[in-house]
C-alpha positions in Angstrom: 6.5 -13.9 29.5 3.1 -15.5 30.1 1.5 -16.8 33.2 2.1 -20.4 32.4 5.9 -19.9 32.6 5.6 -18.4 36.1 3.9 -21.7 37.1 6.7 -23.7 35.6 9.3 -21.7 37.7 7.4 -21.7 41.0 6.6 -25.4 40.7 3.1 -24.9 42.2 1.0 -21.9 42.9 0.6 -23.0 46.6 4.3 -22.8 47.5 5.0 -21.9 51.1 6.6 -18.6 50.3 3.6 -17.4 48.1 1.0 -18.6 50.6 2.7 -16.9 53.6 3.2 -13.7 51.6 -0.5 -13.6 50.8 -1.3 -14.0 54.5 0.6 -10.8 55.2 2.9 -12.2 57.8 5.2 -9.7 59.4 8.8 -10.6 60.4 12.2 -9.2 61.3 15.3 -9.1 59.2 16.3 -12.6 58.0 19.3 -14.5 59.1 21.9 -15.5 56.6 21.7 -19.1 57.8 25.3 -20.0 57.0 28.3 -19.2 59.3 30.8 -18.5 56.5 30.7 -17.8 52.8 32.5 -20.3 50.5 35.9 -19.3 49.2 36.2 -21.5 46.1 34.2 -23.4 43.5 34.4 -27.2 43.2 37.2 -28.6 41.1 35.8 -29.1 37.5 35.0 -32.7 36.6 35.7 -32.2 32.9 37.8 -30.0 30.6 35.7 -27.5 28.6 35.6 -27.8 24.8 35.5 -24.3 23.4 36.4 -23.9 19.7 36.2 -21.1 17.1 33.9 -23.3 14.9 31.4 -23.7 17.8 31.3 -20.0 18.4 31.0 -18.9 14.8 28.2 -21.4 14.2 26.3 -19.9 17.1 26.7 -16.1 16.4 26.6 -16.0 12.6 22.8 -15.9 12.5 22.6 -13.1 15.1 25.0 -10.6 13.7 23.3 -7.2 13.5 20.3 -8.3 15.7 19.1 -7.5 19.2 19.7 -10.8 21.0 17.5 -9.7 23.9 14.5 -10.1 21.6 15.3 -13.7 20.8 13.0 -15.7 23.1 14.7 -19.1 22.8 18.2 -18.0 22.2 20.6 -19.3 24.9 24.4 -19.6 24.7 25.9 -23.1 25.3 27.3 -23.6 28.8 30.9 -23.6 27.5 30.5 -19.8 26.9 28.8 -19.1 30.2 29.7 -18.6 33.9 27.7 -20.2 36.7 25.7 -17.1 37.5 22.4 -15.8 36.0 22.0 -12.2 34.7 19.8 -11.7 37.8 22.4 -12.9 40.2 24.9 -10.5 38.7 22.8 -7.7 40.3 23.8 -9.2 43.6 27.4 -8.5 42.5 26.5 -4.8 42.7 26.8 -5.2 46.5 30.5 -6.2 46.4 31.5 -2.9 47.8 28.4 -2.0 49.8 30.5 -0.6 52.6 30.9 2.5 50.5 27.2 3.1 50.9 27.5 2.6 54.7 30.1 5.3 54.7 28.0 7.5 52.6 25.1 7.1 55.0 27.4 8.4 57.8 28.1 11.5 55.8 25.9 14.6 56.1 23.0 14.9 53.7 23.7 16.9 50.7 27.4 17.0 51.4 30.3 16.6 48.9 31.7 13.7 50.9 28.4 11.7 50.4 28.4 12.5 46.7 32.0 11.3 46.3 31.3 8.0 48.1 28.2 7.3 46.1 30.2 8.0 42.9 32.9 5.7 44.1 30.3 3.0 44.7 28.8 3.6 41.2 32.3 3.1 39.7 32.9 0.0 41.8 30.1 -1.8 40.1 32.1 -1.9 36.9 35.2 -3.3 38.6 33.1 -6.4 39.2 32.1 -6.7 35.5 35.6 -7.3 34.1 34.8 -10.8 32.8 34.0 -11.9 29.2 31.9 -15.0 30.2 28.2 -14.6 29.6 25.7 -15.1 32.4 22.9 -17.6 32.2 19.7 -16.0 31.0 17.0 -15.8 33.7 13.5 -16.8 32.6 10.6 -14.6 33.6 9.5 -15.2 37.2 12.9 -16.3 38.4 14.0 -14.7 41.7 17.3 -14.2 43.6 17.7 -13.3 47.2 20.9 -12.2 49.0 21.3 -12.0 52.7 24.5 -11.1 54.6 24.1 -10.5 58.3 27.7 -9.3 58.8 27.3 -6.6 56.2 23.7 -5.9 57.3 22.2 -6.2 53.8 19.3 -8.2 52.3 18.4 -8.0 48.6 15.8 -9.4 46.3 15.7 -9.5 42.5 13.1 -10.7 40.1 12.9 -11.2 36.3 9.7 -9.4 35.5 9.5 -9.7 31.7 11.4 -10.8 28.7 12.0 -9.9 25.0 13.3 -7.5 25.9 14.3 -8.6 29.4 13.2 -6.5 32.3 14.3 -7.1 35.9 14.1 -5.4 39.2 16.5 -5.5 42.2 16.3 -3.9 45.7 18.8 -4.1 48.5 18.3 -2.8 52.1 21.4 -1.9 53.9 22.4 0.0 57.0 20.4 3.2 56.7 20.1 3.1 52.9 18.1 1.3 50.2 19.5 0.6 46.7 17.1 0.1 43.8 17.5 -0.8 40.2 15.1 -1.6 37.4 16.4 -2.1 34.0 15.8 -3.3 30.4 18.7 -4.7 28.5 19.5 -4.6 24.8 22.2 -6.9 23.5 23.6 -6.2 20.0 25.9 -8.6 18.1 28.1 -6.8 15.6 30.3 -9.7 14.4 33.6 -9.5 16.3 32.1 -7.5 19.2 28.8 -7.2 21.1 27.2 -4.3 22.9 25.3 -4.6 26.2 23.1 -1.4 26.2 21.0 -1.2 29.4 18.2 1.3 29.9 17.9 1.7 33.6 17.6 3.9 36.7 19.9 3.1 39.6 19.4 4.9 42.9 20.3 4.9 46.6 18.0 6.4 49.2 19.4 7.2 52.6 17.8 7.2 56.0 17.6 11.1 56.0 15.5 10.9 52.7 18.2 12.1 50.4 18.3 10.1 47.1 21.0 10.0 44.5 20.4 8.5 41.0 22.4 7.6 37.9 22.1 5.6 34.6 24.4 2.7 33.7 27.0 2.8 30.9 27.4 0.9 27.6 29.5 -2.3 28.0 31.3 -3.8 25.0 32.9 -7.2 24.7 35.5 -7.1 21.9 37.3 -9.7 19.8 34.7 -12.4 20.1 35.8 -14.3 17.1 39.3 -13.1 16.4 41.8 -11.7 18.9 42.0 -11.6 22.6 38.7 -11.2 24.4 38.4 -7.9 26.2 35.7 -5.9 27.9 35.3 -2.1 28.4 32.7 0.4 29.6 32.2 3.8 27.9 30.0 6.8 28.6 29.4 9.3 31.4 28.4 8.3 34.9 26.2 11.2 36.1 25.4 10.9 39.8 22.9 13.5 40.9 20.2 14.3 43.5 17.3 16.6 43.7 18.1 18.6 46.8 21.7 19.7 47.2 22.4 20.9 43.7 25.6 18.9 43.7 26.4 16.3 41.0 29.3 14.3 39.7 30.2 13.4 36.1 32.7 10.7 35.6 33.8 9.8 32.0 34.8 6.2 31.2 37.0 6.3 28.1 39.0 3.7 26.2 41.8 4.9 23.8 41.9 3.8 20.2 45.6 2.9 20.8 46.8 2.3 24.3 50.5 3.2 24.6 50.6 1.7 28.2 48.3 0.0 30.6 47.6 3.3 32.5 45.7 4.5 29.4 43.3 1.6 29.6 40.1 1.6 31.6 40.6 5.2 32.6 38.1 7.4 34.4 38.1 11.1 34.7 35.5 13.3 36.4 34.5 16.5 38.1 31.9 17.9 40.5 29.1 20.3 39.4 27.1 22.7 41.6 23.8 23.8 40.0 25.1 22.6 36.6 28.3 24.6 36.8 31.6 22.6 36.9 33.9 23.2 39.8 37.7 23.2 39.4 38.1 20.9 42.4 37.8 18.2 43.5 38.8 16.1 40.5 38.2 12.4 40.0 40.7 10.2 38.2 42.1 6.7 38.0 41.1 3.4 36.5 37.9 1.5 37.2 39.7 -1.8 37.5 42.5 -0.8 39.9 41.9 2.4 41.9 40.0 5.7 41.8 41.2 8.9 43.5 40.0 12.4 44.2 42.3 15.4 43.9 41.7 18.3 46.2 42.6 21.9 45.7 45.5 21.6 48.2 47.2 19.2 45.9 46.8 15.9 47.8 45.1 12.8 46.3 42.6 10.8 48.4 41.8 7.2 47.6 38.1 6.8 46.9 38.0 3.1 45.8 40.3 0.2 45.3 39.2 -3.4 44.3 40.0 -6.1 46.7 42.8 -8.6 46.0 41.9 -11.7 44.1 40.6 -14.7 46.2 43.1 -17.2 47.6 41.5 -19.9 45.4 40.8 -18.3 42.0 38.5 -20.0 39.5 38.5 -20.1 35.8 35.7 -17.5 35.6 37.6 -14.8 37.4 35.2 -14.4 40.3 36.0 -12.1 43.2 35.6 -13.2 46.8 32.1 -11.8 47.1 31.0 -13.3 43.8 32.1 -16.8 44.7 29.3 -17.0 47.3 26.4 -15.7 45.1 25.3 -19.1 44.0 26.2 -20.9 47.2 23.3 -22.9 48.7 24.1 -24.6 52.0 21.5 -27.0 53.4 20.2 -24.4 55.9 19.3 -22.0 53.1 18.0 -24.7 50.7 15.2 -25.5 53.2 13.7 -22.0 52.9 14.4 -20.7 49.4 11.4 -20.5 47.1 11.2 -22.8 44.1 11.8 -19.8 41.8 15.2 -18.9 43.3 18.1 -19.1 40.8 20.2 -21.2 43.1 17.8 -24.1 42.6 18.7 -24.3 38.9 20.4 -27.6 38.2 22.2 -26.4 35.0 24.0 -23.7 37.1 25.0 -26.3 39.7 26.3 -28.7 37.0 28.4 -25.9 35.4 29.9 -25.0 38.8 31.0 -28.6 39.2 32.5 -28.6 35.7 30.1 -31.2 34.3 29.7 -29.4 31.0 27.9 -32.0 28.9 25.2 -32.6 31.6 24.9 -28.8 32.2 24.2 -28.2 28.5 21.6 -31.0 28.4 19.9 -29.6 31.4 19.9 -26.1 29.8 18.2 -27.4 26.7 15.6 -29.3 28.9 14.8 -26.0 30.7 14.5 -24.1 27.4 12.0 -26.7 26.1 10.0 -26.6 29.3 9.7 -22.8 29.1 8.7 -22.8 25.5 6.0 -25.4 26.2 4.7 -23.3 29.1 4.7 -20.2 26.9 2.6 -22.0 24.2 0.0 -22.9 26.7 -0.2 -19.5 28.5 -3.4 -17.5 28.2 -2.4 -14.2 29.8 0.7 -12.1 30.3 3.0 -12.6 33.3 2.6 -10.4 36.3 5.6 -9.8 38.6 5.2 -11.6 42.0 7.2 -9.3 44.3 7.4 -6.0 42.3 4.6 -3.7 41.1 4.7 -2.1 37.7 4.1 1.7 37.2 3.2 1.7 33.5 3.2 5.6 33.3 6.9 5.8 34.4 9.5 6.2 31.7 12.2 3.5 32.0 15.5 5.0 32.8 14.0 8.3 34.0 11.7 7.2 36.8 11.1 4.1 38.9 9.1 1.7 36.7 9.2 -1.4 39.0 9.0 -1.0 42.7 9.2 -3.6 45.5 5.6 -4.5 46.5 6.6 -6.0 49.9 5.9 -9.4 51.5 8.9 -11.5 50.5 10.9 -11.2 53.7 7.8 -11.6 55.9 7.0 -14.8 54.0 10.6 -16.0 54.3 10.5 -15.4 58.1 7.2 -17.3 58.4 8.6 -20.3 56.5 11.7 -20.3 58.7 9.7 -20.0 61.9 7.4 -22.9 60.7 10.4 -25.1 60.2 11.9 -24.2 63.6 8.6 -25.0 65.4 
C-alpha cells in the first residue's frame, strides 16, 4: 500500500514511538504492564445475524478468484472473530515453552529437532476455528509482551495485494521469525489459504531450524457443517546437523472414526535418508507422540484444556489475551497497533451493527488515503531484502528500534 495509508494508520508522522526510534534510544526488555491476562471476553450486547443469503451474496462474485488481490474486499463482522490476521501471528506463541525446552537441548541433537517439530505442529492446533480474522491494512503493527514467559514479539503488515507481513519474537535463548505472503482462493463451498512463507527459530548457540507452512482449507462454507483442516508435509530442517523431520498432515476422504481425522504421521531423516525410529504420530488437535525403538511412546505435545470461560469464537486461554488493552498498556502503544482498532473492540463487545459501520468507515478512509498517495509504502520496523526469494530465504528482517522507542516512551511517562 502507498505512503498515505501509513500516515492514516499512524495518525501523525511525529508520533512518540517513531520519534524516539529515530533518536536511537537504547532500552532493556519491556515490561508487560499488566499483572494478569484476561480470562474471558465481554458478554455480547447483541445476538449475531448470520444467514445463508448474507454469505452467498458476499462470496458469489469471488468464486474462483484470489481474494488476497482484492484491495477493498472485507468480510462483514458477522463472519469474523475479534482478531486481525496480524494478531494471529501472536497466536503462534501459544506453546512457546516448547522452544524454551528446545533451547535447553544440545545443538544438533535429535531431542531439539523433535521439540521444534512439536512446536511447528502446535501452531496448527491453535488454528482450529472457521471464523475469519480482520484484514490488517498496510502499516498496522501488533506487539506482544509476556514477562512470565520471557517473550516479546512484534509484527507489521508490510504490503498488500497480495498481503505481506513480518513477525519476530524473542524468547529465552531463541528468536522466532516469520515473513509470509498469503493467497486466499474461493472455490465455492470451500476456500484455500495458501501461504508462501519461511518460518524459523534461531537458538542462542547459533543453530537455526526452518520450515514452510501448510495449506489450510475451510470446507462447507455454504452447505454443510463448517470444518477446517491442514494438509501437506511439515519439513523441519537445519543446515548443520544433517537431521530433519518430515511430518505429513493428512485428512481421509471418508473418516470411519474420529481417530482418522486431523492425523499426523512423520519420521526423522539423517542426511536425506529416513530412519526407522523414532516415529511421529498422533493428531494435531489432540496429542502428538514419538515412538522409540524400544517400543515406548513419548508425549511430544498436547493442547491445553479449554478456558474456564469459553467464548463463541473458540479462543484458547492464550488467545483470549491477544487483543486485551489495559490502561497501562494503552498509554504506550503506538497509534498503529491493532488493539487500537475500534471495530475490533466493538466486535469483542458483541455490538455487531456498530462494528460493521466502523469497519466500513475504516475501509473508506484507507481507500481515500490510497488515492492520494504518491509513492509506495515502506515498512517502518522491518527492512526488505528484494533479492531474497520468499519462502526460501528471509525477505523481511527486523530493522530494530521498536523496543528502544517503547522503553523511552514508558520512561518519559514515568518521569
